[in-house]
DRENDO-1510 file (C-alpha; in Angstrom, 1 decimal, always signed):
<recs>
REC; n; res; u; v; w
REC; 1; MET; +50.8; -17.5; -14.5 .
REC; 2; LYS; +47.1; -17.3; -14.5 .
REC; 3; GLU; +46.8; -19.8; -11.7 .
REC; 4; LYS; +49.3; -17.9; -9.5 .
REC; 5; PHE; +47.3; -14.7; -10.2 .
REC; 6; VAL; +44.0; -16.3; -9.1 .
REC; 7; LEU; +45.8; -17.7; -6.0 .
REC; 8; LEU; +47.1; -14.3; -5.1 .
REC; 9; ILE; +43.7; -12.7; -5.5 .
REC; 10; THR; +42.1; -15.4; -3.4 .
REC; 11; LEU; +44.6; -14.9; -0.6 .
REC; 12; PHE; +44.2; -11.2; -0.8 .
REC; 13; ILE; +40.4; -11.4; -0.5 .
REC; 14; PHE; +40.6; -14.0; +2.3 .
REC; 15; GLY; +43.2; -11.9; +4.2 .
REC; 16; LEU; +41.1; -8.8; +3.7 .
REC; 17; ASN; +38.0; -10.5; +5.2 .
REC; 18; ILE; +40.0; -11.6; +8.2 .
REC; 19; SER; +41.5; -8.1; +8.7 .
REC; 20; ILE; +38.0; -6.6; +8.7 .
REC; 21; ALA; +36.6; -9.1; +11.1 .
REC; 22; GLN; +39.5; -9.1; +13.5 .
REC; 23; LYS; +40.8; -5.5; +13.1 .
REC; 24; SER; +42.1; -4.7; +16.6 .
REC; 25; LYS; +45.1; -3.1; +18.3 .
REC; 26; THR; +46.8; -4.0; +21.6 .
REC; 27; ILE; +46.4; -1.1; +24.0 .
REC; 28; GLU; +48.6; -2.4; +26.8 .
REC; 29; LYS; +50.0; -5.5; +28.6 .
REC; 30; ILE; +49.8; -5.7; +32.4 .
REC; 31; LYS; +51.6; -8.2; +34.6 .
REC; 32; PHE; +50.3; -9.1; +38.1 .
REC; 33; ASP; +51.0; -12.1; +40.3 .
REC; 34; ASN; +51.3; -15.0; +37.9 .
REC; 35; TYR; +49.0; -13.5; +35.3 .
REC; 36; GLU; +49.4; -11.3; +32.3 .
REC; 37; LEU; +46.6; -9.1; +30.9 .
REC; 38; LYS; +46.6; -8.2; +27.2 .
REC; 39; VAL; +44.1; -5.5; +26.3 .
REC; 40; LYS; +42.7; -5.4; +22.7 .
REC; 41; PHE; +40.6; -2.6; +21.3 .
REC; 42; PHE; +38.2; -3.0; +18.4 .
REC; 43; ASP; +37.8; +0.5; +16.9 .
REC; 44; PRO; +34.1; +1.0; +16.2 .
REC; 45; TYR; +34.7; +3.8; +13.6 .
REC; 46; GLU; +37.3; +1.7; +11.7 .
REC; 47; HIS; +35.0; -1.3; +11.7 .
REC; 48; LEU; +32.1; +0.8; +10.5 .
REC; 49; MET; +34.2; +2.3; +7.7 .
REC; 50; SER; +35.3; -1.2; +6.7 .
REC; 51; GLU; +31.8; -2.6; +6.6 .
REC; 52; ASP; +30.2; +0.4; +4.9 .
REC; 53; ARG; +32.5; +2.4; +2.6 .
REC; 54; GLU; +29.8; +5.0; +2.0 .
REC; 55; PHE; +29.4; +5.7; +5.7 .
REC; 56; LYS; +31.4; +9.0; +5.5 .
REC; 57; SER; +29.1; +10.4; +2.9 .
REC; 58; LEU; +25.8; +9.5; +4.6 .
REC; 59; TYR; +23.6; +12.2; +6.2 .
REC; 60; PRO; +24.4; +12.8; +9.9 .
REC; 61; LYS; +21.1; +11.4; +11.1 .
REC; 62; ILE; +21.7; +8.1; +9.2 .
REC; 63; GLN; +25.3; +8.0; +10.5 .
REC; 64; GLU; +24.1; +8.6; +14.0 .
REC; 65; LYS; +21.6; +5.7; +13.7 .
REC; 66; LYS; +24.2; +3.3; +12.3 .
REC; 67; TRP; +26.8; +4.4; +15.0 .
REC; 68; ASN; +24.3; +3.8; +17.8 .
REC; 69; GLU; +23.3; +0.4; +16.5 .
REC; 70; TYR; +27.0; -0.6; +16.1 .
REC; 71; ILE; +27.9; +0.5; +19.7 .
REC; 72; LEU; +25.0; -1.4; +21.2 .
REC; 73; ASN; +25.6; -4.6; +19.3 .
REC; 74; ASN; +29.4; -5.1; +19.2 .
REC; 75; VAL; +32.5; -5.8; +21.1 .
REC; 76; ILE; +34.7; -2.8; +22.0 .
REC; 77; TYR; +37.5; -4.1; +24.3 .
REC; 78; ASP; +38.8; -7.6; +25.0 .
REC; 79; PHE; +40.8; -8.0; +28.2 .
REC; 80; GLN; +42.6; -11.3; +27.7 .
REC; 81; LEU; +43.8; -13.1; +30.9 .
REC; 82; ILE; +46.9; -15.1; +30.3 .
REC; 83; GLN; +48.6; -17.6; +32.6 .
REC; 84; ASN; +51.7; -19.7; +31.6 .
REC; 85; LYS; +51.6; -18.0; +28.2 .
REC; 86; LYS; +48.1; -19.3; +27.5 .
REC; 87; ILE; +44.8; -17.3; +27.4 .
REC; 88; ILE; +42.5; -18.7; +30.0 .
REC; 89; LYS; +39.7; -16.0; +30.1 .
REC; 90; HIS; +38.3; -13.0; +28.3 .
REC; 91; TYR; +36.7; -10.0; +29.9 .
REC; 92; ILE; +34.8; -8.5; +27.0 .
REC; 93; LEU; +33.3; -5.0; +27.1 .
REC; 94; ARG; +30.4; -4.7; +24.6 .
REC; 95; GLY; +27.3; -2.7; +24.1 .
REC; 96; ASN; +24.0; -3.7; +25.6 .
REC; 97; PRO; +21.4; -4.2; +22.8 .
REC; 98; SER; +18.5; -3.8; +25.2 .
REC; 99; LYS; +19.5; -0.2; +26.0 .
REC; 100; SER; +18.9; +3.0; +24.1 .
REC; 101; ILE; +21.4; +5.8; +23.4 .
REC; 102; TYR; +20.2; +9.2; +24.4 .
REC; 103; SER; +21.3; +12.1; +22.2 .
REC; 104; LYS; +20.5; +14.9; +24.7 .
REC; 105; ASN; +20.8; +13.4; +28.2 .
REC; 106; LEU; +24.4; +12.2; +27.7 .
REC; 107; THR; +24.9; +11.0; +31.3 .
REC; 108; ARG; +22.3; +8.3; +30.7 .
REC; 109; ASN; +24.5; +6.5; +28.2 .
REC; 110; ASN; +25.9; +3.9; +30.6 .
REC; 111; ILE; +25.1; +1.2; +28.0 .
REC; 112; TYR; +27.8; -1.4; +28.4 .
REC; 113; LEU; +28.1; -5.0; +29.5 .
REC; 114; LEU; +31.1; -7.1; +30.5 .
REC; 115; ASP; +31.0; -10.7; +29.5 .
REC; 116; ILE; +33.3; -13.0; +31.5 .
REC; 117; VAL; +34.2; -15.7; +29.0 .
REC; 118; ASN; +36.1; -18.9; +29.3 .
REC; 119; HIS; +38.7; -19.3; +26.5 .
REC; 120; LYS; +38.4; -21.8; +23.8 .
REC; 121; ASN; +40.7; -22.2; +20.8 .
REC; 122; LYS; +39.4; -21.4; +17.3 .
REC; 123; THR; +36.8; -19.0; +18.7 .
REC; 124; ASP; +36.3; -15.5; +17.3 .
REC; 125; PHE; +35.9; -13.4; +20.4 .
REC; 126; PHE; +34.9; -10.4; +18.4 .
REC; 127; LYS; +31.7; -12.2; +17.4 .
REC; 128; ILE; +29.2; -12.4; +20.3 .
REC; 129; SER; +27.4; -15.2; +18.5 .
REC; 130; GLU; +30.5; -17.4; +18.6 .
REC; 131; TYR; +31.5; -17.0; +22.2 .
REC; 132; SER; +28.0; -16.6; +23.8 .
REC; 133; LYS; +27.9; -20.3; +25.0 .
REC; 134; LEU; +31.3; -19.8; +26.8 .
REC; 135; ILE; +30.0; -16.9; +29.0 .
REC; 136; SER; +30.1; -17.6; +32.7 .
REC; 137; LYS; +28.8; -14.2; +33.9 .
REC; 138; THR; +27.7; -10.9; +32.4 .
REC; 139; ILE; +28.1; -7.7; +34.4 .
REC; 140; ASP; +25.8; -4.8; +33.8 .
REC; 141; LYS; +26.8; -2.3; +36.5 .
REC; 142; PHE; +29.2; +0.4; +35.3 .
REC; 143; ASN; +29.5; +4.0; +36.4 .
REC; 144; PHE; +30.9; +5.4; +33.1 .
REC; 145; TYR; +29.0; +6.7; +30.2 .
REC; 146; GLY; +29.7; +7.9; +26.7 .
REC; 147; THR; +29.8; +6.6; +23.1 .
REC; 148; LEU; +33.4; +7.5; +22.0 .
REC; 149; PHE; +36.6; +5.9; +23.2 .
REC; 150; ASP; +40.1; +7.3; +24.0 .
REC; 151; ASP; +41.8; +4.7; +21.7 .
REC; 152; MET; +39.9; +5.6; +18.5 .
REC; 153; GLU; +41.9; +6.7; +15.5 .
REC; 154; LEU; +39.3; +9.4; +15.0 .
REC; 155; LEU; +40.2; +11.0; +18.4 .
REC; 156; LYS; +44.0; +10.8; +18.1 .
REC; 157; ASP; +44.1; +14.7; +17.8 .
REC; 158; ASN; +41.4; +15.1; +20.5 .
REC; 159; GLU; +43.6; +14.6; +23.6 .
REC; 160; GLY; +42.4; +16.4; +26.7 .
REC; 161; LYS; +38.9; +17.1; +25.4 .
REC; 162; LEU; +35.6; +15.7; +26.9 .
REC; 163; GLY; +34.3; +14.5; +23.6 .
REC; 164; LYS; +33.8; +15.4; +20.0 .
REC; 165; ASN; +31.1; +16.8; +17.7 .
REC; 166; ILE; +30.3; +14.0; +15.4 .
REC; 167; PHE; +27.3; +12.7; +13.4 .
REC; 168; GLY; +25.5; +16.0; +14.0 .
REC; 169; ARG; +25.8; +15.9; +17.8 .
REC; 170; PHE; +28.3; +16.2; +20.7 .
REC; 171; ARG; +29.3; +12.9; +22.1 .
REC; 172; LEU; +31.1; +12.1; +25.3 .
REC; 173; LYS; +34.4; +10.2; +25.3 .
REC; 174; ILE; +35.1; +7.5; +27.9 .
REC; 175; PRO; +38.7; +7.8; +29.1 .
REC; 176; TYR; +40.5; +4.4; +28.8 .
REC; 177; SER; +41.8; +4.9; +32.4 .
REC; 178; THR; +38.1; +4.8; +33.6 .
REC; 179; ILE; +37.4; +1.6; +31.7 .
REC; 180; GLN; +40.6; +0.0; +32.8 .
REC; 181; LYS; +39.9; +0.8; +36.5 .
REC; 182; ASN; +36.4; -0.6; +36.4 .
REC; 183; ILE; +37.3; -3.8; +34.6 .
REC; 184; MET; +40.5; -4.4; +36.7 .
REC; 185; THR; +38.4; -4.1; +39.8 .
REC; 186; LEU; +36.0; -6.8; +38.5 .
REC; 187; ILE; +38.8; -9.0; +37.4 .
REC; 188; SER; +40.3; -8.9; +40.9 .
REC; 189; PHE; +36.9; -9.8; +42.4 .
REC; 190; ASP; +36.5; -12.6; +39.9 .
REC; 191; LEU; +40.0; -14.0; +40.7 .
REC; 192; TYR; +40.4; -13.4; +44.4 .
REC; 193; GLY; +36.9; -12.8; +45.8 .
REC; 194; GLU; +33.4; -12.8; +44.7 .
REC; 195; ILE; +31.4; -10.6; +42.3 .
REC; 196; GLU; +28.4; -8.9; +43.9 .
REC; 197; THR; +25.2; -10.6; +42.8 .
REC; 198; GLU; +23.6; -7.2; +42.2 .
REC; 199; TRP; +26.3; -6.4; +39.5 .
REC; 200; ILE; +25.4; -9.5; +37.5 .
REC; 201; LEU; +23.0; -9.1; +34.6 .
REC; 202; ASN; +19.6; -10.5; +35.5 .
REC; 203; ASN; +17.5; -12.5; +33.1 .
REC; 204; THR; +14.1; -10.7; +33.2 .
REC; 205; GLU; +12.4; -12.7; +30.5 .
REC; 206; GLY; +10.8; -15.2; +32.9 .
REC; 207; PHE; +9.5; -12.4; +35.1 .
REC; 208; LYS; +6.6; -11.2; +33.0 .
REC; 209; ASN; +3.2; -11.9; +34.5 .
REC; 210; SER; +0.3; -9.8; +33.3 .
REC; 211; PHE; -1.7; -10.5; +36.5 .
REC; 212; PHE; +0.9; -8.4; +38.3 .
REC; 213; ASP; +0.9; -5.5; +35.8 .
REC; 214; TYR; +3.6; -3.5; +37.6 .
REC; 215; GLN; +6.1; -6.0; +36.4 .
REC; 216; GLU; +5.5; -5.0; +32.8 .
REC; 217; LYS; +4.8; -1.3; +33.2 .
REC; 218; ILE; +8.0; -0.5; +35.1 .
REC; 219; ASP; +9.9; -1.2; +31.8 .
REC; 220; GLN; +8.5; +2.1; +30.4 .
REC; 221; TYR; +10.8; +4.0; +32.8 .
REC; 222; PHE; +14.6; +4.5; +32.6 .
REC; 223; LYS; +14.8; +3.8; +36.3 .
REC; 224; ILE; +12.7; +4.0; +39.4 .
REC; 225; GLU; +14.4; +5.0; +42.7 .
REC; 226; ARG; +12.8; +3.8; +45.9 .
REC; 227; ILE; +12.9; +5.5; +49.4 .
REC; 228; LYS; +12.2; +3.2; +52.3 .
REC; 229; LYS; +11.4; +4.4; +55.9 .
REC; 230; THR; +11.5; +1.4; +58.2 .
REC; 231; TYR; +10.2; +1.3; +61.8 .
REC; 232; VAL; +11.1; -1.7; +64.0 .
REC; 233; ARG; +8.8; -1.7; +67.1 .
REC; 234; THR; +8.4; -3.4; +70.4 .
REC; 235; TYR; +5.2; -3.1; +72.6 .
REC; 236; ASP; +4.5; -3.1; +76.3 .
REC; 237; LEU; +1.9; -5.2; +78.0 .
REC; 238; ASN; -0.9; -2.7; +77.2 .
REC; 239; GLY; -0.2; -2.9; +73.5 .
REC; 240; GLU; +1.4; +0.5; +73.3 .
REC; 241; ILE; +4.6; +1.2; +71.4 .
REC; 242; GLN; +7.5; +0.8; +73.9 .
REC; 243; ASN; +10.5; +1.3; +71.6 .
REC; 244; GLU; +10.7; +2.3; +67.9 .
REC; 245; TYR; +13.9; +2.2; +65.8 .
REC; 246; PRO; +13.5; +4.1; +62.6 .
REC; 247; ARG; +15.9; +3.9; +59.6 .
REC; 248; LEU; +16.0; +5.4; +56.1 .
REC; 249; ASN; +17.5; +3.9; +53.0 .
REC; 250; THR; +17.2; +4.1; +49.3 .
REC; 251; ASP; +17.4; +1.8; +46.3 .
REC; 252; LYS; +18.8; +3.3; +43.1 .
REC; 253; ASN; +16.6; +1.4; +40.7 .
REC; 254; ILE; +14.0; -1.2; +41.6 .
REC; 255; LYS; +14.2; -2.5; +38.0 .
REC; 256; SER; +17.6; -4.0; +38.9 .
REC; 257; TYR; +16.0; -6.4; +41.3 .
REC; 258; ILE; +13.9; -8.2; +38.7 .
REC; 259; GLY; +15.1; -11.8; +38.7 .
REC; 260; LYS; +17.7; -11.1; +41.4 .
REC; 261; MET; +15.8; -11.1; +44.6 .
REC; 262; ASN; +18.4; -12.6; +46.9 .
REC; 263; ARG; +17.5; -11.1; +50.2 .
REC; 264; ILE; +14.3; -11.1; +52.2 .
REC; 265; GLY; +14.1; -7.3; +51.9 .
REC; 266; ASP; +14.2; -7.5; +48.1 .
REC; 267; VAL; +11.4; -9.9; +48.0 .
REC; 268; VAL; +9.0; -8.2; +50.5 .
REC; 269; SER; +9.5; -4.7; +49.1 .
REC; 270; LEU; +8.2; -5.7; +45.7 .
REC; 271; PRO; +7.6; -9.4; +44.9 .
REC; 272; PHE; +8.3; -10.3; +41.3 .
REC; 273; PHE; +6.3; -13.3; +40.0 .
REC; 274; LYS; +7.2; -15.5; +37.1 .
REC; 275; SER; +5.1; -16.2; +34.0 .
REC; 276; THR; +4.7; -19.7; +35.4 .
REC; 277; ASP; +3.1; -18.5; +38.7 .
REC; 278; LYS; -0.7; -18.7; +38.6 .
REC; 279; ALA; -3.4; -16.6; +40.3 .
REC; 280; ILE; -6.5; -18.6; +41.0 .
REC; 281; ILE; -9.7; -16.7; +41.9 .
REC; 282; ILE; -11.3; -17.9; +45.2 .
REC; 283; GLU; -13.7; -15.1; +46.0 .
REC; 284; LYS; -15.6; -12.4; +44.1 .
REC; 285; ASP; -18.2; -9.8; +44.8 .
REC; 286; SER; -19.1; -6.3; +43.8 .
REC; 287; LEU; -16.2; -4.8; +45.7 .
REC; 288; GLY; -13.5; -6.9; +44.1 .
REC; 289; SER; -11.8; -10.3; +43.9 .
REC; 290; LYS; -9.4; -12.4; +46.0 .
REC; 291; TYR; -6.9; -14.8; +44.4 .
REC; 292; LYS; -4.6; -17.5; +45.7 .
REC; 293; VAL; -1.1; -17.5; +44.0 .
REC; 294; GLU; +0.5; -20.8; +43.1 .
REC; 295; ILE; +4.2; -20.6; +42.7 .
REC; 296; THR; +6.3; -22.7; +40.2 .
REC; 297; ASN; +10.1; -22.6; +40.1 .
REC; 298; ASN; +10.3; -19.1; +41.6 .
REC; 299; GLU; +13.1; -19.7; +44.2 .
REC; 300; PRO; +13.2; -16.2; +45.8 .
REC; 301; ILE; +9.4; -16.2; +46.4 .
REC; 302; GLU; +9.4; -19.8; +47.6 .
REC; 303; LYS; +12.2; -19.1; +50.0 .
REC; 304; TYR; +10.6; -16.1; +51.8 .
REC; 305; LEU; +6.8; -16.2; +51.1 .
REC; 306; GLU; +4.1; -18.9; +51.4 .
REC; 307; ASN; +0.2; -18.9; +51.4 .
REC; 308; ILE; +0.2; -15.9; +49.1 .
REC; 309; PHE; -3.1; -14.1; +48.4 .
REC; 310; VAL; -3.9; -11.1; +46.2 .
REC; 311; VAL; -6.9; -8.8; +46.6 .
REC; 312; LYS; -8.0; -6.7; +43.6 .
REC; 313; GLY; -10.6; -3.9; +43.6 .
REC; 314; SER; -13.6; -3.8; +41.3 .
REC; 315; ASN; -11.4; -1.9; +38.8 .
REC; 316; GLY; -9.0; -4.8; +38.6 .
REC; 317; GLU; -6.2; -3.0; +40.4 .
REC; 318; ILE; -4.1; -4.7; +43.2 .
REC; 319; GLU; -5.2; -3.5; +46.6 .
REC; 320; ASN; -2.9; -5.7; +48.7 .
REC; 321; ILE; -0.8; -8.9; +48.8 .
REC; 322; THR; -0.8; -11.0; +51.9 .
REC; 323; ALA; +1.3; -14.0; +52.8 .
REC; 324; THR; +3.2; -15.9; +55.5 .
REC; 325; LEU; +6.7; -14.5; +55.8 .
REC; 326; LEU; +9.5; -17.1; +56.2 .
REC; 327; ILE; +12.4; -15.7; +58.3 .
REC; 328; HIS; +15.5; -17.9; +58.0 .
REC; 329; GLY; +18.0; -18.1; +60.8 .
REC; 330; SER; +20.8; -20.2; +62.3 .
REC; 331; SER; +22.2; -20.6; +65.8 .
REC; 332; ILE; +24.4; -23.1; +67.7 .
REC; 333; ASP; +21.5; -24.3; +69.8 .
REC; 334; ARG; +18.8; -24.6; +67.0 .
REC; 335; GLY; +20.9; -25.0; +63.9 .
REC; 336; ASP; +19.1; -23.8; +60.8 .
REC; 337; TYR; +15.6; -22.8; +61.5 .
REC; 338; VAL; +12.6; -20.9; +59.9 .
REC; 339; GLU; +10.2; -18.6; +61.8 .
REC; 340; ARG; +6.9; -17.3; +60.4 .
REC; 341; GLU; +5.1; -14.0; +60.5 .
REC; 342; ASN; +2.2; -12.3; +58.9 .
REC; 343; TYR; +3.0; -10.1; +55.9 .
REC; 344; VAL; +0.9; -7.6; +54.0 .
REC; 345; ALA; +1.8; -5.1; +51.3 .
REC; 346; TYR; -0.7; -2.3; +50.6 .
REC; 347; PHE; -0.7; -0.8; +47.0 .
REC; 348; LYS; -1.7; +2.5; +45.6 .
REC; 349; THR; -1.1; +4.4; +42.3 .
REC; 350; PHE; +2.2; +6.2; +41.7 .
REC; 351; GLU; +2.3; +7.9; +38.3 .
REC; 352; ASP; +0.5; +5.2; +36.3 .
REC; 353; LEU; +1.8; +2.3; +38.4 .
REC; 354; ARG; +0.3; +0.3; +41.3 .
REC; 355; LEU; +3.2; -0.1; +43.7 .
REC; 356; PRO; +3.4; -0.9; +47.5 .
REC; 357; TYR; +3.3; +2.1; +49.7 .
REC; 358; LYS; +3.1; +0.4; +53.1 .
REC; 359; ILE; +4.3; -3.0; +54.3 .
REC; 360; LEU; +3.7; -4.6; +57.7 .
REC; 361; PHE; +5.1; -7.7; +59.5 .
REC; 362; SER; +3.3; -9.0; +62.6 .
REC; 363; PRO; +3.3; -12.1; +64.7 .
REC; 364; LEU; +1.0; -14.9; +63.5 .
REC; 365; THR; -1.3; -14.2; +66.4 .
REC; 366; ASP; -1.9; -10.6; +65.1 .
REC; 367; GLU; -3.9; -11.4; +62.0 .
REC; 368; LYS; -5.3; -7.8; +61.8 .
REC; 369; PHE; -1.8; -6.2; +62.0 .
REC; 370; GLU; -2.8; -4.1; +65.1 .
REC; 371; LYS; +0.7; -4.3; +66.5 .
REC; 372; PRO; +3.1; -4.7; +63.6 .
REC; 373; ARG; +6.7; -5.6; +64.5 .
REC; 374; ILE; +8.0; -3.8; +61.4 .
REC; 375; GLU; +6.4; -1.1; +59.3 .
REC; 376; ILE; +7.9; +0.0; +56.0 .
REC; 377; GLU; +6.7; +3.2; +54.2 .
REC; 378; LEU; +7.7; +3.5; +50.5 .
REC; 379; ASP; +7.9; +6.3; +48.1 .
REC; 380; TYR; +9.4; +6.5; +44.6 .
REC; 381; LEU; +11.2; +8.8; +42.1 .
REC; 382; PHE; +10.4; +8.1; +38.5 .
REC; 383; HIS; +12.8; +8.7; +35.6 .
REC; 384; ARG; +11.2; +8.3; +32.2 .
REC; 385; LYS; +13.0; +7.1; +29.1 .
</recs>
């Protein structure tokens, strides 16, 4: 009798631990083509209550801190892709631990990542540490924000409302329909097309080089928008401008380009150098210093720039970056080819950052940039954290 009692207690405790770790509910099942999608929701509030039984009685400030930490570090939804009755992939929505949750500016709380994960048996897909090696891509571009979810038990009587006053503050709720639409779009791209490179999370760790201090300083901002005025010019025989073709475009956040410079425009607008790239001083006088930059395993820079030099003023701030620009092309007659031009980016101080304000491209024969083929004027909008 005693042995049976011990066995029952052991089974109860073991089962309780599993239920806490795996507590989820299936939201819906969707069938399309020869796939099925099963959506599981891991209720943050229920999990917090299971992990910390005193959570309800804590001061609101402490509750708020614990809630924010949980949201940023845990799985919320698991969209399981099934084919022939077998799970083949997981599309896992989770918080982004590198972000912060804003208590006043609620629309800044777009704090979620989507891990695209290959399935493997006997893996706990609620635990990021267990499935991390199975991730094929991580997406960090979503247009929804909030820290509460439609499917929470806590909100079952909150239908039709934008959010709820909880932990001492009003929090926005993310409708499940919004999450579903965003993730279904990404699933369709993953299965039938290609996910845009700019949506994929970039690894910025390697792109920290103290010589180019703007790479470290931009992290103090929530985002930095960039406005680009581009002029493409042709000249007559007298060197006067014959034709000029202006265009205006904007970049929503230059921080998103760190580690993901895939196009020539991304690289030349603001080159990002790796920690392995070295600046070697070649000239120095009372006015400043000139450096030659040696590139190591920095594919975007190596693809589009060579012979890179940096001039710094006597105060140690970057005045300009010059280089030979590599323009890649392809034609039936020539096949793949590379053409070269002169490149210079002039820097000045915006807020407390040295950033490019003017960029010029010119033929190799125009070393002084007297007749630039392209001129780009840059301005920025800064959003502090």
